[in-house]
N, C-alpha and C positions, 0 to 999 in steps of 0.2 A: 195603556190603561183605557178601559172603556170610559165613555163620557157619561156623566150624570144622566142625560137625557136617554141614552141608550139603555141604561140600567133601569130607568123608570118604565120604559116601554117594555123591556124584557119581563119586568115584574107584572105589569098590567096584562101581558099576554100569557102568563103562566097558566097551566091547566093541570086539572087533576088526573092522575093515572092510577089504574088499578090493573095488575098483572097477575094472573093465576096460572099455576101448573099443576097437573095431577099426575097419576101414575104414567111412567114412561112418556110424558110430554115435555119436560124441560128440554130446550134446545142447547146442547153443550157447545156445538160449533155450527156456524151458518157459512155456507159456501155460495159464491156468486160466480158464475162462468164468465171469464173475461177474454177467452180465446176468439177466434175468428171462424170457427167451424161449428161443430155440433157435439153434443154430449150424448154418448151411448148409454152410460151407466155410471152410478156412483153406489158402491156396495161396501157394507160393513160386515166383517166377520168378527163377532164379538171375541175379544181376548187375542185376536190375530192381527188384523190389519183393515185398512180402509183402501180400497181400489177405485180409481177414477179411469174411465176409458173415454176419450174424446178423439175427434177426427184430426186435431192438430197436435195434440200431446201424446197420442198413443195410449199406452197403458202405464199408469204411474201407480206404484204400490207403496204404501207407507206402513211398515211393520210397527206394531206397538212395542215390540221388543227392543227396537231401535229408538223410537219416539216415545219415551216412557210417561211424558207428562202431556197434558193438552197444550201447554204452552210450546214445547219443542215440536209437537205435531203440526200446530198451526203455523209456527215459523217456517217449517220445512215446506208445507203446501204453498205458502205465500212466496217463498223463494223460487219456486218452480214457474210461477207466473201464469199458470193456465186458470187458476181460480183466485179470487179474492176470499179470504177466509177470516172469520173473527170468533172470538169466544163470546157466548151469550150467557145462558143460564148455568154458569159454571165458573170456576177460576183457573188460571193457567197452571197452578201448582197441583192440581188433582191428576192422578194417575190415569193412563189410557187403558190399562188392563182391566177387563170386566166392567167396562164403562158404558158402553154404547148399545143402543138397540140393534139386534142382528138383522141383516138382510139388505136388500136393494132399496135405495131411497127413491121415493116418488117426488118429483120436483113440485114446489108449491109457488103461488104468485101472491105477493103482498105489495100494496101500492104499485101494481103494474111492473113489478121487478120479480124475476123467477130466481128462486133460492133452492138449494139442496140443504136440508136441515138434518144434522146428525143428533139424534136425541138420546138422552140419558135413559138407561135401563135402570130405573129406580131401585128395584129390589136387589139387582146384582151390585150396582154402584153404592147403595145404601145412603143415598141422599136426594134430597129435592133442593132446587136452587131456582131463585127468580132474580133477573137483573133489572134494576130500575135504572133507565138510561134515557137520554134524548134521542139516541139513534141506534135502533135495532137493525138498521140497514148498514150503508157504507158512505154516508155523508160526512166523511172526515173533515172536509174544510169548514164546516159550520159548527161542529160539536164543541170546539174550544170556547165558544162564546155563550155556551148554555150550561146549566147545572140542574141538579135534581135534589129533591129533599124527600126522606123516608118519614112517613108518619106512623105506618102501622104494618105489622106483619101478623098474619093469622093462619093457623095450620091444623090439620088432622090427619094422623097416621098412627098405625100400630107399630111400636118400635120394640125391638127385642131388649134393649138396654138402655132405657131413658137415663140421662145422666146430665151432670153440669157441663157447661160450655159445649153443647151440642146443637144449639141454635147460634148461628154466627152471622156477623155482619161485617162486610169487607167494603172499604173504599178502594176502588180501582182507577188508577190514573195510567192508562197505556198498558205497559207491562208490569208496573208497580202495584201490588196487591198488599193492603195494609188491613189487618184485622183491628176493628175499632170496638167490638162488643162480642161477648159470649153469654148465653143465658142457659138455664136449665130447660131440657126437653121433657114434654110430657106425653105419655103414650094413650092413644085411643080416647083422647079427650081434646075438644075443640079448644084451642089456646090462642090467646090474643097478646101480643107484645106491643105496647106503644110508649109514648113518651109524655110525662106530665098529664096522665089521664086522657091522652088524645089531644091535648093542646099544645105539645111541643113537636119537635121534628128534628131529625138528624140530617144536616146539609152537607152535600158535597162541594168541593171547589169547582170553579169553571173546567169543564171537560171531564170531570170525574164521573163514574158510575158507582152505584150502590148495589152490592149482591147480598141477598139474604139466603142463608144455607141451613136447611134441617137435615142433620145426619145422625148416624147410629153406628156404633162399633160392632153390632152383632147382626141386626136384620131390620128391614123395613118391609112389611108384608104388602103385596100387591093388593089393591082394593079400589073399586070405583069410587068410594067416598074420600079417598086421599086427596088432599090438596094443600098448597102453600100459596097464600095470596099476600101481595104486597100492595099497599096503598102509599101513594105520595103525590108530589108535585113535580112537574117539569117546567122549567122556565128558560 
């Protein structure tokens, strides 16, 4: 159990966090190369597969017909040991079919680390998601001593069939995903969801992430104005 002093320090060092994703920008899975050579390419063919070509692993192909959920896909890539991979702005239970943005992935750098980010095709997958987390990288050793608090979610999107239980909140602990809240979705109207008029918060346990998802059963129209914004505290 953490000491009283360590908990006080963690609380004092807590910081606000705002994370926003728009059309085709949520990162479903993040990959970090852990091999000893070079990466030639990481390429998604929507609805078919993801292919990684590296100097030490050769060509590794992961068919979405075999790995039908994000969770099984991530587990398979991790098991091969060429990339570290984690779920970010998604949950493991979502299907891989018609899920990801098509084409070759350009490597990006964040905090000095190079990543390959597989992004959500939001109109095809029919959802936006944002993960509130202490660690969007791979600092697994320290995550268990931190937690997050969700204060507010705000969104705008044109939905084909706005309905109850289409704005979802999950607590995620490792591979365990627990739905803790569902709310009515609203189409083409800037909509805010918070707790106790903004004075309350939804807290995760140590090591847990909180994922907010806006989805639709029929369609989500692509538009530059689309967004899902999550506001919270990371401690």
